[in-house]
Backbone bond lengths (Angstrom), bond angles and torsions (degrees), N, CA, C in turn:
res aa  C-N    CA-C-N  psi(-1)  N-CA   C-N-CA  omega(-1)  CA-C   N-CA-C  phi
1 M - - - 1.461 - - 1.531 109.07 -
2 N 1.302 117.68 139.88 1.460 121.85 -178.77 1.518 111.03 -79.95
3 E 1.328 114.98 137.98 1.459 119.86 176.57 1.524 109.00 -79.26
4 V 1.320 116.38 139.74 1.462 121.51 179.96 1.523 108.42 -82.96
5 S 1.324 115.80 129.88 1.464 120.04 179.34 1.526 109.95 -126.44
6 V 1.323 115.10 159.53 1.463 121.09 176.68 1.526 107.56 -82.74
7 I 1.319 116.78 122.30 1.463 122.83 -179.50 1.526 110.46 -87.87
8 K 1.325 116.17 -42.16 1.468 121.14 179.79 1.516 107.77 -152.88
9 E 1.325 115.40 146.64 1.454 120.40 176.10 1.514 109.25 -146.65
10 G 1.326 115.48 152.98 1.454 119.76 177.69 1.516 111.79 160.03
11 W 1.331 113.52 178.61 1.461 120.85 -178.25 1.523 111.04 -82.99
12 L 1.325 115.22 132.34 1.461 123.65 172.54 1.517 107.42 -129.55
13 H 1.321 116.43 155.34 1.461 120.64 169.33 1.519 105.69 -98.51
14 K 1.327 116.31 121.74 1.456 121.60 -178.17 1.518 109.04 -107.44
15 R 1.311 115.48 132.57 1.458 120.00 177.43 1.521 109.37 -84.50
16 G 1.322 116.38 133.27 1.463 120.99 -179.78 1.516 111.55 -62.56
17 E 1.332 115.46 146.49 1.469 119.65 -179.92 1.520 112.05 -73.55
18 Y 1.316 117.39 -35.97 1.468 121.11 -176.33 1.525 111.21 -106.78
19 I 1.323 116.18 -53.01 1.464 120.98 174.46 1.521 105.56 -95.42
20 K 1.312 116.88 113.10 1.463 122.01 -167.39 1.532 113.46 -80.31
21 T 1.320 116.15 50.91 1.463 119.85 175.44 1.523 108.83 -100.90
22 W 1.330 115.70 159.33 1.458 121.70 179.85 1.520 109.13 -96.37
23 R 1.325 115.99 130.60 1.459 121.08 -179.42 1.525 109.62 -126.67
24 P 1.335 117.27 134.66 1.468 118.53 175.52 1.529 110.20 -72.47
25 R 1.316 115.78 133.27 1.462 121.55 178.09 1.527 108.62 -139.15
26 Y 1.318 115.58 143.03 1.461 120.95 175.89 1.522 107.20 -93.56
27 F 1.329 116.69 116.16 1.462 121.28 -175.23 1.517 112.31 -106.90
28 L 1.327 114.18 143.32 1.459 123.23 171.48 1.526 107.39 -115.99
29 L 1.322 116.50 123.94 1.462 122.22 172.63 1.518 106.37 -102.48
30 K 1.326 116.58 120.27 1.463 120.52 -175.80 1.521 111.10 -109.81
31 S 1.323 114.72 159.74 1.462 121.17 -175.97 1.527 113.35 -65.16
32 D 1.342 117.88 -17.79 1.470 120.09 177.59 1.529 112.24 -86.82
33 G 1.338 116.89 4.52 1.459 121.25 178.09 1.508 114.07 96.98
34 S 1.331 118.28 -8.12 1.462 118.90 -179.96 1.525 110.20 -73.04
35 F 1.306 114.56 141.69 1.467 123.41 -177.39 1.520 104.64 -133.24
36 I 1.335 116.17 97.52 1.458 122.17 -165.25 1.519 110.45 -114.62
37 G 1.340 115.90 129.88 1.459 121.55 -178.70 1.516 112.67 -110.76
38 Y 1.326 115.22 139.52 1.460 122.46 179.38 1.524 109.60 -125.75
39 K 1.320 115.61 154.85 1.459 120.52 177.19 1.526 110.75 -69.86
40 E 1.334 116.36 -33.93 1.461 122.37 177.99 1.517 108.69 -127.67
41 R 1.322 115.82 159.25 1.461 119.63 177.91 1.526 109.37 -65.37
42 P 1.346 117.80 126.78 1.463 119.85 -179.87 1.528 111.09 -67.90
43 E 1.323 115.36 148.89 1.467 120.59 177.36 1.527 110.66 -63.89
44 A 1.330 115.95 -37.75 1.464 121.88 179.71 1.522 107.93 -143.33
45 P 1.347 117.60 150.66 1.467 120.07 -178.73 1.526 114.16 -58.57
46 D 1.335 118.01 -25.07 1.464 120.43 -179.09 1.523 112.07 -102.01
47 Q 1.311 116.34 25.36 1.465 120.46 -176.22 1.522 111.67 -61.85
48 T 1.335 115.46 161.24 1.461 120.00 -172.43 1.523 114.41 -97.41
49 L 1.321 119.32 -6.63 1.459 119.87 177.82 1.522 109.64 -63.04
50 P 1.325 117.68 139.32 1.466 118.84 179.51 1.531 110.58 -69.51
51 P 1.318 116.86 139.03 1.459 119.54 178.24 1.524 110.99 -73.10
52 L 1.328 115.48 153.67 1.461 120.17 173.54 1.521 110.41 -81.07
53 N 1.328 116.07 -31.83 1.457 121.63 -179.51 1.515 108.18 -130.64
54 N 1.314 116.69 129.90 1.453 121.08 178.25 1.520 107.44 -132.80
55 F 1.302 115.37 98.75 1.446 123.49 -174.78 1.522 106.90 -118.13
56 S 1.295 118.16 163.69 1.453 120.12 -179.81 1.515 110.60 -141.41
57 V 1.332 115.08 143.99 1.459 119.48 171.22 1.529 109.33 -97.17
58 A 1.355 116.40 12.16 1.466 123.49 172.94 1.517 107.43 -130.77
59 A 1.310 116.85 129.89 1.469 120.31 -175.07 1.518 111.01 -99.69
60 P 1.337 117.27 131.00 1.460 118.44 174.54 1.530 110.61 -71.37
61 C 1.303 116.42 137.12 1.461 120.99 179.83 1.523 108.22 -147.52
62 C 1.284 116.13 129.35 1.464 120.67 -179.23 1.525 109.90 57.47
63 L 1.339 117.80 -126.36 1.459 120.59 -175.15 1.522 113.44 -103.03
64 F 1.296 118.60 -4.13 1.463 119.66 -179.23 1.525 108.57 -139.92
65 P 1.337 117.18 154.30 1.463 119.14 -178.79 1.526 111.52 -73.52
66 L 1.280 115.05 135.66 1.462 121.72 173.12 1.516 107.72 -118.35
67 P 1.310 117.34 144.47 1.459 118.02 179.20 1.520 111.22 -63.40
68 A 1.290 114.58 139.75 1.461 120.14 175.46 1.516 108.48 -77.25
69 E 1.303 115.50 153.70 1.449 119.24 169.19 1.520 105.93 -85.79
70 C 1.301 115.67 97.88 1.462 120.65 -176.45 1.515 110.08 -99.08
71 Q 1.302 114.40 142.42 1.458 121.05 172.73 1.516 107.15 -113.48
72 L 1.308 116.23 134.16 1.458 122.43 173.76 1.512 107.25 -113.62
73 M 1.311 115.97 127.71 1.460 120.10 -178.65 1.516 109.14 -130.56
74 K 1.328 115.98 135.57 1.461 117.61 174.41 1.513 109.31 -104.96
75 T 1.322 114.10 148.21 1.457 120.41 -178.33 1.521 109.06 -152.84
76 E 1.297 116.36 163.09 1.465 121.37 175.77 1.525 110.37 -105.76
77 R 1.330 116.26 6.86 1.463 120.65 179.48 1.514 109.77 -126.78
78 P 1.260 121.32 143.77 1.456 126.98 3.71 1.528 114.34 -78.86
79 R 1.339 117.91 -5.16 1.467 121.91 176.43 1.516 109.03 -137.06
80 P 1.333 117.33 155.92 1.465 119.24 175.47 1.532 111.07 -61.17
81 N 1.326 116.09 151.74 1.465 123.32 175.72 1.530 112.65 61.00
82 T 1.323 115.00 40.18 1.463 121.51 179.71 1.524 109.54 -95.59
83 F 1.335 115.83 146.83 1.462 120.31 169.20 1.522 109.14 -137.89
84 V 1.321 114.39 151.55 1.458 122.10 -176.79 1.522 107.73 -122.17
85 I 1.324 115.59 134.82 1.464 121.79 173.30 1.522 106.73 -110.09
86 R 1.321 115.92 124.20 1.467 121.20 177.36 1.526 107.42 -122.48
87 C 1.328 116.22 119.22 1.468 121.53 -177.93 1.514 110.52 -133.05
88 L 1.305 114.28 152.42 1.457 120.62 171.20 1.520 106.98 -92.53
89 Q 1.333 116.85 118.41 1.459 121.48 176.00 1.516 107.51 -121.20
90 W 1.333 114.63 118.94 1.458 122.40 -168.57 1.521 107.85 58.22
91 T 1.313 118.32 -110.46 1.467 120.06 179.63 1.523 111.30 -118.69
92 T 1.318 117.02 14.71 1.458 121.71 -175.40 1.523 110.68 -116.62
93 V 1.312 116.23 136.13 1.462 120.36 173.63 1.523 107.92 -82.84
94 I 1.325 115.63 123.44 1.460 122.57 179.39 1.521 107.37 -108.16
95 E 1.317 115.99 129.80 1.465 120.22 178.73 1.520 108.74 -126.29
96 R 1.327 116.32 127.99 1.458 121.78 179.08 1.524 108.59 -127.60
97 T 1.327 115.33 139.42 1.462 121.93 -176.56 1.525 109.41 -117.02
98 F 1.331 115.47 132.70 1.461 122.59 -178.03 1.517 109.54 -133.37
99 H 1.334 116.21 154.69 1.458 118.34 167.94 1.513 109.49 -140.26
100 V 1.334 114.13 154.11 1.461 122.68 -178.64 1.524 108.42 -129.63
101 D 1.325 116.10 -179.37 1.460 120.40 -173.28 1.526 115.11 -82.19
102 S 1.333 118.15 -23.02 1.464 118.95 -174.96 1.526 111.25 -142.68
103 P 1.337 116.36 157.32 1.470 119.59 176.09 1.532 111.98 -61.75
104 D 1.342 117.37 -36.29 1.469 120.27 179.27 1.521 111.49 -63.31
105 E 1.324 115.85 -42.15 1.460 120.32 179.24 1.531 110.40 -64.26
106 R 1.324 116.25 -40.08 1.470 120.19 177.19 1.528 110.31 -60.93
107 E 1.330 116.80 -44.56 1.470 120.58 179.45 1.522 111.13 -61.91
108 E 1.341 117.46 -40.58 1.463 120.84 179.18 1.526 111.30 -61.22
109 W 1.331 116.46 -46.23 1.468 119.98 179.13 1.524 110.61 -63.92
110 M 1.319 117.44 -45.00 1.465 120.30 -177.81 1.529 111.10 -64.49
111 R 1.336 117.22 -40.60 1.469 120.35 177.57 1.532 111.13 -62.97
112 A 1.338 116.22 -43.47 1.467 120.23 -178.98 1.530 111.02 -64.21
113 I 1.326 116.95 -44.18 1.467 121.05 179.73 1.527 110.27 -63.47
114 Q 1.333 116.94 -44.23 1.463 120.79 179.64 1.521 111.08 -63.98
115 M 1.337 116.79 -39.43 1.461 121.12 179.23 1.535 110.80 -61.80
116 V 1.332 117.08 -44.98 1.467 120.71 179.03 1.527 110.07 -64.11
117 A 1.321 117.73 -46.53 1.468 121.27 179.80 1.529 110.67 -60.10
118 N 1.334 117.42 -42.85 1.467 120.94 179.71 1.525 111.80 -65.35
119 S 1.338 117.18 -41.56 1.468 119.30 -178.89 1.529 110.78 -67.22
120 L 1.329 117.36 -35.25 1.466 120.09 177.36 1.526 110.98 -69.81
121 K 1.319 116.28 -35.68 1.468 120.67 178.55 1.533 110.02 -64.02
122 Q 1.339 116.87 -39.25 1.466 121.03 179.93 1.523 112.21 -69.21
123 R 1.344 116.95 -28.59 1.465 120.97 -178.96 1.524 112.85 -83.66
124 A 1.312 117.35 -12.25 1.472 120.41 -175.97 1.525 110.24 -63.36
125 P 1.352 116.47 141.96 1.476 120.29 179.13 1.515 111.58 -68.43
């Protein structure tokens, strides 16, 4: 069995799904596709505090995880250096909007997310 590791971590501004305000969140992107946001930086990646945001770039289906068909889109609206993740999870399309401080940082996050999604797609039965 493969050990789950943190692929990328750092601060992102996440736009609320219902109340469209921007909130700083510390996100961990893990090799199993989990993309977990916290209000504060966790002391350790396996910490026990419940996350505020628990998103995945891998969708559970039936009895085993199958990679989601995720779309990554970059935009300069509603803020500069914004990116959107759109994934199918179960039967629902989930869309999350984030922004960072620089175009380079946005590219790093998008590359890391795409890399995890691609590796999970290759492992699918």
